[in-house]
C-alpha positions as CSV (number, residue, x, y, z in Angstrom):
1,M,7.5,-13.2,-10.1
2,K,4.4,-13.4,-8.0
3,K,0.9,-13.8,-9.8
4,G,-1.0,-10.8,-9.3
5,I,-4.6,-11.0,-7.6
6,L,-6.4,-11.0,-11.0
7,E,-4.3,-13.6,-12.5
8,R,-4.9,-15.9,-9.5
9,L,-8.8,-15.3,-9.4
10,D,-8.9,-15.4,-13.4
11,A,-7.3,-18.9,-13.3
12,G,-10.0,-19.9,-10.8
13,E,-7.4,-19.9,-7.7
14,V,-8.8,-19.5,-4.2
15,V,-7.3,-17.0,-2.5
16,I,-7.1,-16.7,1.3
17,G,-7.1,-13.0,3.0
18,D,-6.0,-12.5,6.6
19,G,-7.7,-11.9,9.5
20,G,-9.0,-8.8,11.7
21,Y,-6.2,-6.7,13.2
22,V,-7.7,-4.0,15.0
23,I,-9.7,-6.4,17.3
24,A,-6.6,-9.0,17.7
25,L,-4.3,-5.9,18.4
26,E,-6.8,-4.0,21.0
27,R,-6.8,-7.9,22.8
28,R,-3.1,-7.5,22.8
29,G,-2.6,-4.0,23.9
30,Y,-1.7,-2.2,20.9
31,V,-4.8,-0.7,20.1
32,K,-7.2,1.6,21.7
33,A,-11.1,0.5,21.4
34,G,-13.2,3.2,20.5
35,H,-11.6,4.7,17.5
36,W,-9.6,1.9,16.3
37,T,-7.1,3.6,14.6
38,P,-3.5,1.7,13.7
39,E,-0.8,4.0,14.8
40,A,0.6,0.6,16.3
41,A,2.6,0.1,12.8
42,V,4.4,3.4,13.8
43,E,4.8,2.5,17.7
44,H,4.8,-0.9,17.9
45,P,5.7,-2.4,14.7
46,D,6.8,-5.6,15.7
47,A,3.5,-6.5,17.2
48,V,2.1,-5.6,13.9
49,R,4.9,-7.9,12.1
50,Q,4.1,-11.0,14.3
51,I,0.2,-10.9,13.5
52,H,1.1,-10.8,9.8
53,R,3.3,-13.6,10.1
54,E,0.7,-15.7,12.3
55,F,-1.8,-15.3,9.5
56,L,0.9,-16.0,6.7
57,R,1.8,-19.1,8.1
58,A,-2.2,-20.1,8.9
59,G,-2.7,-19.8,5.2
60,A,-3.5,-16.2,4.2
61,N,-1.8,-15.3,0.8
62,I,-3.0,-11.6,0.9
63,I,-1.4,-9.3,3.7
64,Q,-3.3,-6.2,4.2
65,T,-1.6,-3.4,5.3
66,F,-2.6,-2.3,8.9
67,T,-4.0,1.0,7.4
68,F,-7.7,0.8,8.6
69,Y,-8.9,4.6,9.6
70,S,-5.6,5.7,8.8
71,S,-6.5,9.1,7.6
72,D,-5.5,12.2,9.1
73,D,-9.3,13.3,9.7
74,K,-10.0,10.3,11.6
75,L,-6.6,10.5,13.8
76,E,-7.5,14.0,14.6
77,L,-11.0,12.8,15.5
78,S,-9.6,10.2,18.0
79,G,-7.4,12.1,19.7
80,N,-5.2,8.8,20.2
81,V,-2.1,10.2,18.8
82,T,-0.8,13.5,18.1
83,N,2.5,13.2,17.4
84,I,1.8,10.4,14.5
85,T,0.6,11.2,11.0
86,G,-1.3,9.3,8.6
87,Q,1.2,9.1,6.1
88,Q,3.7,8.0,8.7
89,I,1.4,5.1,9.7
90,N,0.7,4.3,6.0
91,L,4.4,4.2,4.8
92,A,5.3,2.3,8.2
93,A,2.4,-0.1,7.4
94,C,3.2,-0.8,4.0
95,D,6.8,-1.8,4.7
96,I,5.9,-4.2,7.5
97,A,3.2,-5.7,5.2
98,R,5.5,-6.4,2.5
99,E,8.3,-7.6,4.4
100,V,6.2,-10.5,5.8
101,A,4.5,-10.8,2.3
102,N,7.8,-11.5,1.1
103,E,8.5,-14.4,3.3
104,G,6.0,-16.4,1.5
105,N,3.9,-16.3,-1.8
106,A,1.5,-13.8,-0.7
107,L,0.6,-10.0,-2.1
108,V,0.1,-7.0,-0.5
109,A,-3.2,-4.8,-0.4
110,G,-3.2,-1.4,0.5
111,G,-6.7,-0.6,2.2
112,V,-8.8,2.6,2.9
113,S,-11.9,2.9,4.9
114,Q,-14.9,5.2,5.3
115,T,-14.0,8.6,6.5
116,P,-15.4,11.0,9.0
117,V,-15.5,13.7,6.2
118,F,-18.2,11.8,4.4
119,S,-20.5,11.7,7.3
120,G,-19.8,15.2,8.4
121,S,-20.3,17.2,4.9
122,S,-20.6,14.7,2.3
123,S,-18.3,16.4,0.0
124,E,-17.2,14.7,-2.9
125,K,-14.0,16.6,-3.3
126,E,-13.1,16.5,0.4
127,V,-13.9,12.7,0.7
128,K,-12.0,11.9,-2.4
129,A,-8.9,14.2,-1.3
130,V,-8.8,12.0,2.1
131,F,-8.6,8.6,-0.4
132,K,-6.1,10.3,-2.7
133,K,-3.5,11.2,0.1
134,Q,-3.6,7.4,1.1
135,L,-3.3,6.2,-2.6
136,D,0.0,8.4,-3.1
137,V,1.3,6.3,-0.4
138,F,0.4,3.0,-1.8
139,I,1.7,3.9,-5.1
140,K,5.1,4.9,-4.0
141,K,5.0,1.8,-1.9
142,D,3.9,-0.3,-4.9
143,V,1.4,-2.5,-3.1
144,D,0.2,-5.2,-5.5
145,F,-3.4,-4.0,-5.1
146,L,-5.9,-1.8,-3.4
147,I,-8.8,-2.6,-1.2
148,V,-11.7,-0.4,-0.7
149,E,-13.2,-1.9,2.6
150,Y,-15.7,-1.2,5.7
151,F,-18.1,1.3,3.9
152,E,-21.5,1.6,5.2
153,H,-22.3,3.8,2.7
154,V,-22.3,2.7,-1.5
155,A,-22.0,6.1,-2.2
156,E,-18.7,6.8,-0.4
157,A,-17.3,3.5,-1.5
158,E,-18.0,4.5,-5.4
159,W,-15.8,7.6,-4.6
160,A,-13.2,5.5,-3.3
161,V,-13.0,3.1,-5.8
162,Q,-13.0,6.1,-8.6
163,V,-10.1,7.3,-6.7
164,L,-8.2,4.2,-6.5
165,K,-8.7,3.0,-9.7
166,T,-6.7,6.0,-11.4
167,S,-3.8,4.2,-10.1
168,G,-3.8,1.6,-12.6
169,K,-3.8,-1.2,-9.9
170,P,-6.3,-3.8,-9.3
171,V,-9.1,-2.8,-7.0
172,A,-11.5,-4.7,-4.8
173,A,-14.3,-3.1,-3.0
174,T,-16.3,-4.6,0.2
175,L,-18.8,-3.1,2.2
176,C,-20.2,-3.7,5.8
177,I,-23.6,-4.2,4.8
178,S,-26.6,-6.8,5.8
179,P,-28.5,-8.7,3.3
180,E,-31.1,-5.8,3.4
181,G,-28.4,-3.5,1.8
182,D,-26.5,-0.7,3.0
183,I,-27.3,1.7,5.8
184,D,-29.1,3.8,3.3
185,G,-31.4,1.1,2.1
186,V,-29.3,0.7,-1.2
187,P,-29.9,-3.3,-1.9
188,P,-26.8,-5.7,-2.1
189,G,-27.2,-6.5,-5.8
190,D,-27.2,-2.6,-6.6
191,C,-24.5,-2.0,-4.6
192,A,-22.5,-4.3,-6.2
193,V,-23.5,-2.8,-9.8
194,R,-22.4,0.4,-8.5
195,L,-19.1,-0.8,-7.3
196,V,-18.2,-2.5,-10.7
197,K,-19.4,0.1,-12.6
198,A,-17.2,2.9,-10.8
199,G,-14.4,0.5,-11.7
200,A,-14.0,-2.4,-8.9
201,Q,-13.0,-5.7,-10.2
202,I,-13.6,-7.8,-7.0
203,V,-16.6,-7.1,-4.9
204,G,-18.3,-8.4,-1.6
205,V,-18.6,-7.4,2.0
206,N,-16.6,-7.2,5.0
207,C,-17.0,-7.3,8.8
208,H,-20.4,-6.6,10.7
209,L,-22.0,-9.8,10.6
210,D,-21.0,-13.3,11.0
211,P,-19.8,-15.4,8.1
212,L,-22.6,-17.2,6.6
213,T,-24.8,-14.2,6.6
214,C,-22.3,-12.3,4.9
215,V,-21.9,-15.3,2.0
216,R,-25.8,-14.7,1.9
217,T,-25.1,-11.0,1.1
218,V,-22.2,-11.7,-1.3
219,K,-24.9,-14.2,-3.2
220,L,-27.7,-11.3,-3.4
221,M,-24.6,-9.1,-4.9
222,K,-23.6,-11.8,-7.1
223,N,-27.4,-12.0,-8.8
224,G,-27.7,-8.3,-9.1
225,L,-24.4,-8.6,-11.0
226,E,-25.6,-11.1,-13.4
227,A,-29.3,-9.4,-13.8
228,A,-27.2,-6.5,-15.1
229,N,-24.7,-8.1,-17.2
230,L,-21.9,-7.5,-15.2
231,K,-18.9,-9.6,-14.0
232,A,-16.9,-9.6,-11.0
233,H,-14.9,-11.4,-8.8
234,L,-16.3,-12.2,-5.5
235,M,-15.1,-11.5,-2.1
236,V,-16.1,-12.2,1.8
237,Q,-14.4,-11.2,5.0
238,P,-17.0,-11.6,7.7
239,L,-16.9,-11.4,11.5
240,G,-15.3,-14.1,13.5
241,F,-18.6,-13.8,15.7
242,H,-21.8,-15.5,15.7
243,T,-24.5,-12.6,15.2
244,P,-27.9,-13.9,14.4
245,E,-29.6,-10.8,15.6
246,C,-28.5,-9.3,12.3
247,N,-29.5,-6.0,11.1
248,H,-28.3,-2.9,9.5
249,T,-25.7,-1.9,11.8
250,G,-24.5,-5.5,12.5
251,Y,-22.4,-6.3,15.9
252,L,-22.0,-2.9,16.9
253,S,-25.4,-2.7,18.4
254,L,-25.1,-5.6,20.2
255,P,-24.9,-5.4,23.8
256,E,-21.6,-7.1,24.1
257,F,-19.7,-4.9,21.5
258,P,-16.8,-4.7,22.1
259,F,-15.6,-6.0,25.2
260,A,-17.5,-9.0,26.0
261,L,-17.5,-10.7,22.4
262,E,-15.7,-14.0,23.6
263,T,-18.8,-16.0,24.0
264,R,-19.8,-15.3,20.3
265,A,-16.4,-16.4,19.0
266,M,-16.5,-18.9,16.3
267,T,-14.8,-22.1,16.3
268,R,-12.4,-23.7,14.2
269,W,-15.3,-26.1,12.5
270,D,-17.6,-23.1,11.9
271,M,-15.0,-21.6,9.9
272,Q,-14.6,-24.8,8.0
273,K,-18.2,-25.0,7.2
274,Y,-18.0,-21.0,6.2
275,A,-15.2,-21.6,3.7
276,R,-17.4,-24.2,2.1
277,E,-20.3,-22.5,1.9
278,A,-18.6,-19.4,0.4
279,Y,-16.6,-21.9,-2.0
280,K,-20.0,-23.2,-3.3
281,E,-21.3,-19.7,-4.0
282,G,-18.2,-19.2,-6.5
283,I,-16.8,-16.9,-4.0
284,R,-12.9,-17.2,-4.5
285,Y,-11.5,-14.5,-2.3
286,I,-12.1,-15.8,1.2
287,G,-10.8,-14.3,4.4
288,G,-11.7,-12.9,7.7
289,C,-12.3,-9.3,9.2
290,C,-12.7,-8.5,13.4
291,G,-12.9,-11.6,15.4
292,F,-10.7,-13.7,12.8
293,E,-7.0,-15.4,14.8
294,P,-5.0,-17.1,12.8
295,Y,-6.3,-20.6,13.6
296,H,-9.4,-19.1,11.9
297,I,-7.6,-18.6,8.8
298,R,-6.2,-22.0,9.5
299,A,-9.2,-23.8,9.3
300,V,-10.5,-21.8,6.2
301,A,-6.9,-23.2,4.5
302,E,-7.6,-26.7,5.7
303,E,-11.0,-26.8,4.3
304,L,-10.0,-25.8,0.9
305,A,-6.8,-27.7,1.0
306,V,-7.8,-30.0,-2.0
307,E,-9.0,-27.0,-4.0
308,R,-5.7,-25.2,-3.7
309,G,-3.5,-28.1,-3.5
310,F,-1.6,-27.8,-0.3
311,L,-1.7,-27.3,3.5
312,P,-0.3,-24.3,4.9
313,P,2.7,-24.3,7.4
314,A,0.6,-24.1,10.5
315,S,-1.2,-26.9,9.7
316,E,2.3,-28.8,10.7
317,K,0.9,-28.5,14.0
318,H,-2.7,-29.4,13.7
319,D,-4.1,-32.8,12.5
320,L,-7.2,-32.4,10.5
321,W,-10.5,-33.4,12.6
322,G,-8.9,-33.9,15.9
323,K,-6.8,-36.8,14.5
324,G,-4.0,-35.8,17.0
325,L,-6.5,-36.6,20.1
326,E,-5.6,-40.5,19.0
327,L,-2.7,-40.6,21.3
328,H,-4.4,-38.8,24.3
329,T,-4.4,-40.8,27.7
330,K,-8.1,-40.2,28.1
331,P,-10.4,-42.5,26.4
332,W,-13.1,-40.1,26.0
333,V,-10.8,-38.0,24.5
334,R,-9.6,-40.4,22.3
335,A,-13.4,-40.9,21.1
336,R,-13.4,-37.2,19.8
337,A,-10.5,-38.0,17.1
338,R,-13.1,-38.0,14.2
339,R,-14.7,-35.6,12.1
340,E,-18.1,-36.5,12.8
341,Y,-18.0,-35.5,16.4
342,W,-16.5,-32.0,15.6
343,E,-18.9,-31.5,12.5
344,N,-21.9,-32.2,15.0
345,L,-20.9,-30.9,18.3
346,L,-23.2,-28.2,19.9
347,P,-20.8,-26.0,22.0
348,A,-21.7,-25.1,25.5
349,S,-21.4,-21.5,26.4
350,G,-20.8,-22.3,30.2
351,R,-22.9,-19.5,31.2
352,P,-26.3,-20.9,32.6
353,K,-27.8,-17.7,33.4
354,C,-27.0,-16.1,30.1
355,P,-29.2,-15.8,27.0
356,S,-28.5,-17.7,23.7
357,M,-29.5,-14.3,21.8
358,A,-29.2,-10.6,22.7
359,T,-31.8,-7.5,21.6
360,P,-29.8,-4.7,19.7
361,D,-29.9,-1.8,21.1
362,A,-29.8,-0.1,17.5
């Protein structure tokens, strides 16, 4: 039997999450930008299955159900589909994730995210009813653990944790917040304390900001937990984009969001640095969110191969630190087959008239 998420983390193992499905599938033509709903799990299951497999091959040992924004209130608001329910999407997503996870030593995580109901009415009863409806599917499909992810308000995330905790399954909770705190100004340390007191055993951040900024935010959460004499495992799943102009709303306020983010993409070498920094800060659940592609996850897995004790299957086609270039016909390319070259490279954008940073709109 596979070890559970808490067994792995309690043993000090490095757990690698998967990447960002909505951006990846939007670029592939299976998700509509705007409301970012996951009806592709029903409409195009092979597309979802394929990207799960790529993340698994790259080294992920967590496969998240493609259930981001998969609540009926969000689907109704988006208008993307009128003949598919949230329950249908959640059921299909669980089946696809389990199928792929069983192809490797991976666990299935069922995820819920923030709701339009909260911003519309802030009714605890109504919001919790949305989460309970999704939870019923996750229990029926027996996912391995649950993730509360992409919440701007810690108050709503607390409600989600409280609902998911009734399942008896382990619960992780990640907020899309900056080092300044959640959108209401609650500091990261206080956010972490509230999530743990609500019942989360794993806490951290996801999305909105670049990897090193997210690691810095998780460190603040860790400090808050220590000050309150509370314990929890730490988790980080950041953007795959550079966002030095960080603020409360993150990359949503960048002029390039969402259709011109390519020049901000992290390299595989950026990801290796991220993985190492996260590990140094005591974070053991390390993954990615929007902008993360399978090769980014492979870079995380390669950086932490010694700690994990193995390389991912995808490394069969990728020699470490460019070693495969040693056989290139051009001598200047062969000269790049070394770690020092890639670690110290300052990549050019190829856009001489473009600024290095933008002015956020919000």
